[in-house]
PyMOL Python script that loads the backbone (N, CA, C, O; Angstrom):
from pymol import cmd

cmd.read_pdbstr("""\
ATOM      1  N   MET A   1       3.331   3.742  -6.686  1.00  0.00           N
ATOM      2  CA  MET A   1       2.183   2.907  -6.396  1.00  0.00           C
ATOM      3  C   MET A   1       0.931   3.692  -6.774  1.00  0.00           C
ATOM      4  O   MET A   1       0.881   4.912  -6.618  1.00  0.00           O
ATOM      5  N   ARG A   2      -0.068   2.988  -7.269  1.00  0.00           N
ATOM      6  CA  ARG A   2      -1.306   3.662  -7.651  1.00  0.00           C
ATOM      7  C   ARG A   2      -2.051   4.162  -6.405  1.00  0.00           C
ATOM      8  O   ARG A   2      -2.035   3.527  -5.351  1.00  0.00           O
ATOM      9  N   PHE A   3      -2.697   5.313  -6.562  1.00  0.00           N
ATOM     10  CA  PHE A   3      -3.429   5.918  -5.445  1.00  0.00           C
ATOM     11  C   PHE A   3      -4.548   5.001  -4.959  1.00  0.00           C
ATOM     12  O   PHE A   3      -4.807   4.937  -3.758  1.00  0.00           O
ATOM     13  N   SER A   4      -5.211   4.296  -5.861  1.00  0.00           N
ATOM     14  CA  SER A   4      -6.321   3.417  -5.450  1.00  0.00           C
ATOM     15  C   SER A   4      -5.839   2.349  -4.472  1.00  0.00           C
ATOM     16  O   SER A   4      -6.567   1.988  -3.547  1.00  0.00           O
ATOM     17  N   GLU A   5      -4.621   1.839  -4.662  1.00  0.00           N
ATOM     18  CA  GLU A   5      -4.060   0.842  -3.767  1.00  0.00           C
ATOM     19  C   GLU A   5      -3.726   1.443  -2.413  1.00  0.00           C
ATOM     20  O   GLU A   5      -4.002   0.845  -1.373  1.00  0.00           O
ATOM     21  N   VAL A   6      -3.126   2.636  -2.431  1.00  0.00           N
ATOM     22  CA  VAL A   6      -2.777   3.332  -1.196  1.00  0.00           C
ATOM     23  C   VAL A   6      -4.045   3.653  -0.403  1.00  0.00           C
ATOM     24  O   VAL A   6      -4.091   3.489   0.816  1.00  0.00           O
ATOM     25  N   ARG A   7      -5.064   4.110  -1.115  1.00  0.00           N
ATOM     26  CA  ARG A   7      -6.339   4.437  -0.464  1.00  0.00           C
ATOM     27  C   ARG A   7      -6.935   3.225   0.236  1.00  0.00           C
ATOM     28  O   ARG A   7      -7.403   3.339   1.368  1.00  0.00           O
ATOM     29  N   LEU A   8      -6.926   2.065  -0.415  1.00  0.00           N
ATOM     30  CA  LEU A   8      -7.467   0.844   0.205  1.00  0.00           C
ATOM     31  C   LEU A   8      -6.705   0.476   1.475  1.00  0.00           C
ATOM     32  O   LEU A   8      -7.311   0.078   2.471  1.00  0.00           O
ATOM     33  N   ILE A   9      -5.395   0.606   1.443  1.00  0.00           N
ATOM     34  CA  ILE A   9      -4.577   0.279   2.616  1.00  0.00           C
ATOM     35  C   ILE A   9      -4.915   1.200   3.781  1.00  0.00           C
ATOM     36  O   ILE A   9      -5.117   0.742   4.905  1.00  0.00           O
ATOM     37  N   ILE A  10      -4.977   2.505   3.506  1.00  0.00           N
ATOM     38  CA  ILE A  10      -5.243   3.470   4.571  1.00  0.00           C
ATOM     39  C   ILE A  10      -6.656   3.296   5.120  1.00  0.00           C
ATOM     40  O   ILE A  10      -6.856   3.304   6.335  1.00  0.00           O
ATOM     41  N   GLU A  11      -7.631   3.138   4.236  1.00  0.00           N
ATOM     42  CA  GLU A  11      -9.015   2.969   4.682  1.00  0.00           C
ATOM     43  C   GLU A  11      -9.200   1.667   5.454  1.00  0.00           C
ATOM     44  O   GLU A  11     -10.070   1.593   6.321  1.00  0.00           O
ATOM     45  N   SER A  12      -8.410   0.645   5.164  1.00  0.00           N
ATOM     46  CA  SER A  12      -8.529  -0.607   5.895  1.00  0.00           C
ATOM     47  C   SER A  12      -8.070  -0.466   7.349  1.00  0.00           C
ATOM     48  O   SER A  12      -8.312  -1.355   8.166  1.00  0.00           O
ATOM     49  N   HIS A  13      -7.410   0.647   7.673  1.00  0.00           N
ATOM     50  CA  HIS A  13      -6.985   0.936   9.038  1.00  0.00           C
ATOM     51  C   HIS A  13      -7.934   1.920   9.736  1.00  0.00           C
ATOM     52  O   HIS A  13      -7.590   2.503  10.764  1.00  0.00           O
ATOM     53  N   GLY A  14      -9.132   2.096   9.162  1.00  0.00           N
ATOM     54  CA  GLY A  14     -10.170   2.888   9.821  1.00  0.00           C
ATOM     55  C   GLY A  14     -10.204   4.372   9.475  1.00  0.00           C
ATOM     56  O   GLY A  14     -10.954   5.132  10.088  1.00  0.00           O
ATOM     57  N   TYR A  15      -9.413   4.786   8.513  1.00  0.00           N
ATOM     58  CA  TYR A  15      -9.385   6.200   8.108  1.00  0.00           C
ATOM     59  C   TYR A  15     -10.467   6.452   7.065  1.00  0.00           C
ATOM     60  O   TYR A  15     -10.838   5.545   6.321  1.00  0.00           O
ATOM     61  N   THR A  16     -10.968   7.667   7.011  1.00  0.00           N
ATOM     62  CA  THR A  16     -11.915   8.074   5.974  1.00  0.00           C
ATOM     63  C   THR A  16     -11.237   9.048   5.028  1.00  0.00           C
ATOM     64  O   THR A  16     -10.407   9.855   5.449  1.00  0.00           O
ATOM     65  N   HIS A  17     -11.585   8.976   3.762  1.00  0.00           N
ATOM     66  CA  HIS A  17     -10.976   9.768   2.708  1.00  0.00           C
ATOM     67  C   HIS A  17     -11.748  11.047   2.491  1.00  0.00           C
ATOM     68  O   HIS A  17     -12.979  11.048   2.468  1.00  0.00           O
ATOM     69  N   HIS A  18     -11.008  12.153   2.329  1.00  0.00           N
ATOM     70  CA  HIS A  18     -11.604  13.446   2.012  1.00  0.00           C
ATOM     71  C   HIS A  18     -10.927  13.983   0.759  1.00  0.00           C
ATOM     72  O   HIS A  18      -9.708  14.147   0.713  1.00  0.00           O
ATOM     73  N   GLN A  19     -11.748  14.253  -0.261  1.00  0.00           N
ATOM     74  CA  GLN A  19     -11.239  14.731  -1.542  1.00  0.00           C
ATOM     75  C   GLN A  19     -10.580  16.107  -1.406  1.00  0.00           C
ATOM     76  O   GLN A  19     -10.983  16.905  -0.559  1.00  0.00           O
ATOM     77  N   PRO A  20      -9.575  16.387  -2.229  1.00  0.00           N
ATOM     78  CA  PRO A  20      -9.002  17.728  -2.230  1.00  0.00           C
ATOM     79  C   PRO A  20     -10.008  18.730  -2.792  1.00  0.00           C
ATOM     80  O   PRO A  20     -10.817  18.399  -3.659  1.00  0.00           O
ATOM     81  N   ARG A  21      -9.943  19.936  -2.291  1.00  0.00           N
ATOM     82  CA  ARG A  21     -10.856  20.982  -2.750  1.00  0.00           C
ATOM     83  C   ARG A  21     -10.132  21.930  -3.700  1.00  0.00           C
ATOM     84  O   ARG A  21      -8.929  22.158  -3.578  1.00  0.00           O
ATOM     85  N   GLY A  22     -10.869  22.462  -4.622  1.00  0.00           N
ATOM     86  CA  GLY A  22     -10.322  23.475  -5.520  1.00  0.00           C
ATOM     87  C   GLY A  22      -9.203  22.982  -6.419  1.00  0.00           C
ATOM     88  O   GLY A  22      -8.311  23.750  -6.779  1.00  0.00           O
ATOM     89  N   GLY A  23      -9.242  21.705  -6.787  1.00  0.00           N
ATOM     90  CA  GLY A  23      -8.263  21.182  -7.719  1.00  0.00           C
ATOM     91  C   GLY A  23      -6.922  20.822  -7.103  1.00  0.00           C
ATOM     92  O   GLY A  23      -5.947  20.620  -7.827  1.00  0.00           O
ATOM     93  N   GLY A  24      -6.852  20.737  -5.783  1.00  0.00           N
ATOM     94  CA  GLY A  24      -5.599  20.377  -5.125  1.00  0.00           C
ATOM     95  C   GLY A  24      -5.239  18.913  -5.337  1.00  0.00           C
ATOM     96  O   GLY A  24      -6.074  18.109  -5.751  1.00  0.00           O
ATOM     97  N   SER A  25      -3.996  18.582  -5.050  1.00  0.00           N
ATOM     98  CA  SER A  25      -3.531  17.209  -5.265  1.00  0.00           C
ATOM     99  C   SER A  25      -3.390  16.416  -3.973  1.00  0.00           C
ATOM    100  O   SER A  25      -3.098  15.221  -4.019  1.00  0.00           O
ATOM    101  N   HIS A  26      -3.591  17.053  -2.820  1.00  0.00           N
ATOM    102  CA  HIS A  26      -3.407  16.368  -1.542  1.00  0.00           C
ATOM    103  C   HIS A  26      -4.723  15.778  -1.047  1.00  0.00           C
ATOM    104  O   HIS A  26      -5.673  16.498  -0.738  1.00  0.00           O
ATOM    105  N   HIS A  27      -4.750  14.448  -0.980  1.00  0.00           N
ATOM    106  CA  HIS A  27      -5.907  13.742  -0.446  1.00  0.00           C
ATOM    107  C   HIS A  27      -5.685  13.562   1.054  1.00  0.00           C
ATOM    108  O   HIS A  27      -4.598  13.178   1.485  1.00  0.00           O
ATOM    109  N   ILE A  28      -6.712  13.838   1.837  1.00  0.00           N
ATOM    110  CA  ILE A  28      -6.611  13.797   3.299  1.00  0.00           C
ATOM    111  C   ILE A  28      -7.380  12.591   3.830  1.00  0.00           C
ATOM    112  O   ILE A  28      -8.495  12.305   3.394  1.00  0.00           O
ATOM    113  N   PHE A  29      -6.768  11.898   4.772  1.00  0.00           N
ATOM    114  CA  PHE A  29      -7.409  10.769   5.457  1.00  0.00           C
ATOM    115  C   PHE A  29      -7.452  11.095   6.939  1.00  0.00           C
ATOM    116  O   PHE A  29      -6.452  11.502   7.529  1.00  0.00           O
ATOM    117  N   ARG A  30      -8.634  10.909   7.536  1.00  0.00           N
ATOM    118  CA  ARG A  30      -8.825  11.227   8.948  1.00  0.00           C
ATOM    119  C   ARG A  30      -9.367  10.028   9.713  1.00  0.00           C
ATOM    120  O   ARG A  30     -10.115   9.202   9.191  1.00  0.00           O
ATOM    121  N   LYS A  31      -8.945   9.973  11.001  1.00  0.00           N
ATOM    122  CA  LYS A  31      -9.438   8.944  11.906  1.00  0.00           C
ATOM    123  C   LYS A  31      -9.451   9.554  13.300  1.00  0.00           C
ATOM    124  O   LYS A  31      -8.487  10.209  13.697  1.00  0.00           O
ATOM    125  N   ALA A  32     -10.533   9.347  14.049  1.00  0.00           N
ATOM    126  CA  ALA A  32     -10.644   9.896  15.395  1.00  0.00           C
ATOM    127  C   ALA A  32      -9.491   9.413  16.261  1.00  0.00           C
ATOM    128  O   ALA A  32      -9.200   8.218  16.308  1.00  0.00           O
ATOM    129  N   GLY A  33      -8.833  10.345  16.945  1.00  0.00           N
ATOM    130  CA  GLY A  33      -7.753  10.018  17.855  1.00  0.00           C
ATOM    131  C   GLY A  33      -6.417   9.711  17.193  1.00  0.00           C
ATOM    132  O   GLY A  33      -5.483   9.271  17.863  1.00  0.00           O
ATOM    133  N   ALA A  34      -6.316   9.936  15.890  1.00  0.00           N
ATOM    134  CA  ALA A  34      -5.059   9.654  15.168  1.00  0.00           C
ATOM    135  C   ALA A  34      -4.655  10.876  14.340  1.00  0.00           C
ATOM    136  O   ALA A  34      -5.484  11.722  14.004  1.00  0.00           O
ATOM    137  N   ASP A  35      -3.372  10.943  14.026  1.00  0.00           N
ATOM    138  CA  ASP A  35      -2.894  12.016  13.150  1.00  0.00           C
ATOM    139  C   ASP A  35      -3.530  11.855  11.781  1.00  0.00           C
ATOM    140  O   ASP A  35      -3.786  10.739  11.330  1.00  0.00           O
ATOM    141  N   LEU A  36      -3.784  12.991  11.120  1.00  0.00           N
ATOM    142  CA  LEU A  36      -4.307  12.894   9.763  1.00  0.00           C
ATOM    143  C   LEU A  36      -3.173  12.494   8.831  1.00  0.00           C
ATOM    144  O   LEU A  36      -1.998  12.708   9.131  1.00  0.00           O
ATOM    145  N   ILE A  37      -3.535  11.923   7.723  1.00  0.00           N
ATOM    146  CA  ILE A  37      -2.558  11.516   6.717  1.00  0.00           C
ATOM    147  C   ILE A  37      -2.885  12.283   5.434  1.00  0.00           C
ATOM    148  O   ILE A  37      -4.007  12.229   4.930  1.00  0.00           O
ATOM    149  N   SER A  38      -1.891  12.991   4.923  1.00  0.00           N
ATOM    150  CA  SER A  38      -2.035  13.737   3.681  1.00  0.00           C
ATOM    151  C   SER A  38      -1.202  13.040   2.615  1.00  0.00           C
ATOM    152  O   SER A  38      -0.010  12.797   2.806  1.00  0.00           O
ATOM    153  N   VAL A  39      -1.837  12.720   1.490  1.00  0.00           N
ATOM    154  CA  VAL A  39      -1.158  11.993   0.426  1.00  0.00           C
ATOM    155  C   VAL A  39      -1.261  12.789  -0.874  1.00  0.00           C
ATOM    156  O   VAL A  39      -2.348  12.903  -1.441  1.00  0.00           O
ATOM    157  N   PRO A  40      -0.139  13.345  -1.357  1.00  0.00           N
ATOM    158  CA  PRO A  40      -0.160  14.032  -2.653  1.00  0.00           C
ATOM    159  C   PRO A  40      -0.214  13.003  -3.785  1.00  0.00           C
ATOM    160  O   PRO A  40       0.496  11.997  -3.766  1.00  0.00           O
ATOM    161  N   VAL A  41      -1.066  13.278  -4.763  1.00  0.00           N
ATOM    162  CA  VAL A  41      -1.242  12.359  -5.881  1.00  0.00           C
ATOM    163  C   VAL A  41      -1.031  13.123  -7.192  1.00  0.00           C
ATOM    164  O   VAL A  41      -1.625  14.179  -7.408  1.00  0.00           O
ATOM    165  N   HIS A  42      -0.186  12.580  -8.054  1.00  0.00           N
ATOM    166  CA  HIS A  42       0.058  13.166  -9.367  1.00  0.00           C
ATOM    167  C   HIS A  42       0.010  12.043 -10.394  1.00  0.00           C
ATOM    168  O   HIS A  42       0.689  11.027 -10.246  1.00  0.00           O
ATOM    169  N   ASP A  43      -0.795  12.230 -11.432  1.00  0.00           N
ATOM    170  CA  ASP A  43      -1.001  11.217 -12.466  1.00  0.00           C
ATOM    171  C   ASP A  43      -1.431   9.882 -11.869  1.00  0.00           C
ATOM    172  O   ASP A  43      -1.007   8.820 -12.326  1.00  0.00           O
ATOM    173  N   ASN A  44      -2.275   9.946 -10.844  1.00  0.00           N
ATOM    174  CA  ASN A  44      -2.827   8.774 -10.148  1.00  0.00           C
ATOM    175  C   ASN A  44      -1.751   7.915  -9.474  1.00  0.00           C
ATOM    176  O   ASN A  44      -1.982   6.736  -9.207  1.00  0.00           O
ATOM    177  N   GLN A  45      -0.587   8.491  -9.202  1.00  0.00           N
ATOM    178  CA  GLN A  45       0.529   7.777  -8.574  1.00  0.00           C
ATOM    179  C   GLN A  45       0.927   8.476  -7.283  1.00  0.00           C
ATOM    180  O   GLN A  45       0.773   9.689  -7.143  1.00  0.00           O
ATOM    181  N   VAL A  46       1.445   7.683  -6.333  1.00  0.00           N
ATOM    182  CA  VAL A  46       1.954   8.206  -5.073  1.00  0.00           C
ATOM    183  C   VAL A  46       3.453   7.876  -5.032  1.00  0.00           C
ATOM    184  O   VAL A  46       3.847   6.723  -5.205  1.00  0.00           O
ATOM    185  N   LYS A  47       4.277   8.893  -4.802  1.00  0.00           N
ATOM    186  CA  LYS A  47       5.724   8.691  -4.786  1.00  0.00           C
ATOM    187  C   LYS A  47       6.149   7.897  -3.552  1.00  0.00           C
ATOM    188  O   LYS A  47       5.479   7.894  -2.520  1.00  0.00           O
ATOM    189  N   ARG A  48       7.288   7.227  -3.702  1.00  0.00           N
ATOM    190  CA  ARG A  48       7.829   6.359  -2.642  1.00  0.00           C
ATOM    191  C   ARG A  48       8.011   7.110  -1.326  1.00  0.00           C
ATOM    192  O   ARG A  48       7.715   6.554  -0.268  1.00  0.00           O
ATOM    193  N   ILE A  49       8.480   8.336  -1.356  1.00  0.00           N
ATOM    194  CA  ILE A  49       8.716   9.111  -0.129  1.00  0.00           C
ATOM    195  C   ILE A  49       7.422   9.264   0.674  1.00  0.00           C
ATOM    196  O   ILE A  49       7.450   9.230   1.904  1.00  0.00           O
ATOM    197  N   TYR A  50       6.294   9.431  -0.012  1.00  0.00           N
ATOM    198  CA  TYR A  50       5.008   9.572   0.674  1.00  0.00           C
ATOM    199  C   TYR A  50       4.493   8.224   1.158  1.00  0.00           C
ATOM    200  O   TYR A  50       3.800   8.153   2.173  1.00  0.00           O
ATOM    201  N   LEU A  51       4.822   7.162   0.446  1.00  0.00           N
ATOM    202  CA  LEU A  51       4.471   5.816   0.907  1.00  0.00           C
ATOM    203  C   LEU A  51       5.172   5.503   2.219  1.00  0.00           C
ATOM    204  O   LEU A  51       4.584   4.900   3.117  1.00  0.00           O
ATOM    205  N   LYS A  52       6.420   5.911   2.326  1.00  0.00           N
ATOM    206  CA  LYS A  52       7.184   5.679   3.571  1.00  0.00           C
ATOM    207  C   LYS A  52       6.516   6.401   4.732  1.00  0.00           C
ATOM    208  O   LYS A  52       6.476   5.876   5.844  1.00  0.00           O
ATOM    209  N   ASP A  53       5.993   7.597   4.489  1.00  0.00           N
ATOM    210  CA  ASP A  53       5.293   8.355   5.529  1.00  0.00           C
ATOM    211  C   ASP A  53       4.013   7.639   5.943  1.00  0.00           C
ATOM    212  O   ASP A  53       3.689   7.585   7.130  1.00  0.00           O
ATOM    213  N   VAL A  54       3.283   7.088   4.975  1.00  0.00           N
ATOM    214  CA  VAL A  54       2.061   6.334   5.279  1.00  0.00           C
ATOM    215  C   VAL A  54       2.399   5.112   6.122  1.00  0.00           C
ATOM    216  O   VAL A  54       1.715   4.829   7.106  1.00  0.00           O
ATOM    217  N   VAL A  55       3.451   4.386   5.745  1.00  0.00           N
ATOM    218  CA  VAL A  55       3.869   3.194   6.487  1.00  0.00           C
ATOM    219  C   VAL A  55       4.183   3.570   7.922  1.00  0.00           C
ATOM    220  O   VAL A  55       3.780   2.870   8.851  1.00  0.00           O
ATOM    221  N   LYS A  56       4.893   4.661   8.111  1.00  0.00           N
ATOM    222  CA  LYS A  56       5.267   5.131   9.450  1.00  0.00           C
ATOM    223  C   LYS A  56       4.034   5.496  10.267  1.00  0.00           C
ATOM    224  O   LYS A  56       3.915   5.094  11.425  1.00  0.00           O
ATOM    225  N   LYS A  57       3.116   6.257   9.670  1.00  0.00           N
ATOM    226  CA  LYS A  57       1.927   6.705  10.393  1.00  0.00           C
ATOM    227  C   LYS A  57       0.972   5.560  10.725  1.00  0.00           C
ATOM    228  O   LYS A  57       0.245   5.631  11.716  1.00  0.00           O
ATOM    229  N   LEU A  58       0.968   4.521   9.918  1.00  0.00           N
ATOM    230  CA  LEU A  58       0.105   3.374  10.177  1.00  0.00           C
ATOM    231  C   LEU A  58       0.807   2.322  11.029  1.00  0.00           C
ATOM    232  O   LEU A  58       0.221   1.289  11.352  1.00  0.00           O
ATOM    233  N   SER A  59       2.054   2.583  11.389  1.00  0.00           N
ATOM    234  CA  SER A  59       2.864   1.652  12.190  1.00  0.00           C
ATOM    235  C   SER A  59       2.980   0.283  11.524  1.00  0.00           C
ATOM    236  O   SER A  59       2.902  -0.751  12.187  1.00  0.00           O
ATOM    237  N   LEU A  60       3.166   0.294  10.212  1.00  0.00           N
ATOM    238  CA  LEU A  60       3.368  -0.925   9.459  1.00  0.00           C
ATOM    239  C   LEU A  60       4.872  -1.198   9.375  1.00  0.00           C
ATOM    240  O   LEU A  60       5.674  -0.280   9.549  1.00  0.00           O
ATOM    241  N   THR A  61       5.253  -2.418   9.119  1.00  0.00           N
ATOM    242  CA  THR A  61       6.659  -2.717   8.930  1.00  0.00           C
ATOM    243  C   THR A  61       6.995  -2.674   7.460  1.00  0.00           C
ATOM    244  O   THR A  61       6.139  -2.897   6.603  1.00  0.00           O
ATOM    245  N   GLN A  62       8.234  -2.389   7.181  1.00  0.00           N
ATOM    246  CA  GLN A  62       8.664  -2.264   5.802  1.00  0.00           C
ATOM    247  C   GLN A  62      10.046  -2.891   5.664  1.00  0.00           C
ATOM    248  O   GLN A  62      10.945  -2.634   6.465  1.00  0.00           O
ATOM    249  N   GLU A  63      10.199  -3.720   4.632  1.00  0.00           N
ATOM    250  CA  GLU A  63      11.509  -4.300   4.380  1.00  0.00           C
ATOM    251  C   GLU A  63      12.388  -3.242   3.730  1.00  0.00           C
ATOM    252  O   GLU A  63      11.917  -2.463   2.901  1.00  0.00           O
ATOM    253  N   ASP A  64      13.660  -3.212   4.102  1.00  0.00           N
ATOM    254  CA  ASP A  64      14.583  -2.240   3.530  1.00  0.00           C
ATOM    255  C   ASP A  64      14.964  -2.646   2.124  1.00  0.00           C
ATOM    256  O   ASP A  64      15.287  -3.803   1.855  1.00  0.00           O
ATOM    257  N   ASP A  65      14.920  -1.661   1.222  1.00  0.00           N
ATOM    258  CA  ASP A  65      15.437  -1.869  -0.125  1.00  0.00           C
ATOM    259  C   ASP A  65      16.927  -1.592  -0.081  1.00  0.00           C
ATOM    260  O   ASP A  65      17.444  -1.141   0.941  1.00  0.00           O
ATOM    261  N   ASP A  66      17.607  -1.849  -1.152  1.00  0.00           N
ATOM    262  CA  ASP A  66      19.038  -1.496  -1.222  1.00  0.00           C
ATOM    263  C   ASP A  66      19.151  -0.011  -1.521  1.00  0.00           C
ATOM    264  O   ASP A  66      19.523   0.378  -2.628  1.00  0.00           O
ATOM    265  N   GLU A  67      18.835   0.806  -0.550  1.00  0.00           N
ATOM    266  CA  GLU A  67      18.841   2.268  -0.733  1.00  0.00           C
ATOM    267  C   GLU A  67      20.185   2.837  -0.370  1.00  0.00           C
ATOM    268  O   GLU A  67      20.388   4.048  -0.458  1.00  0.00           O
TER     269      GLU A  67
END
""", "prot")
cmd.dss("prot")
cmd.show_as("cartoon", "prot")
cmd.util.cbc("prot")
cmd.orient("prot")
């Protein structure tokens, strides 16, 4: 999934985005009273494993794929 889409979803839940420093790939999202969310981005894409972590931290539901 594209990072821009993931960013919109996370920010719509009240988190603020903090850019990585020094050329890092991990984008940090913070919200008062909640765990921070770290999202590694490579080639403007977020891997499925990290999307599952975002879904869990945001308490969203997810349909099971044939995994």
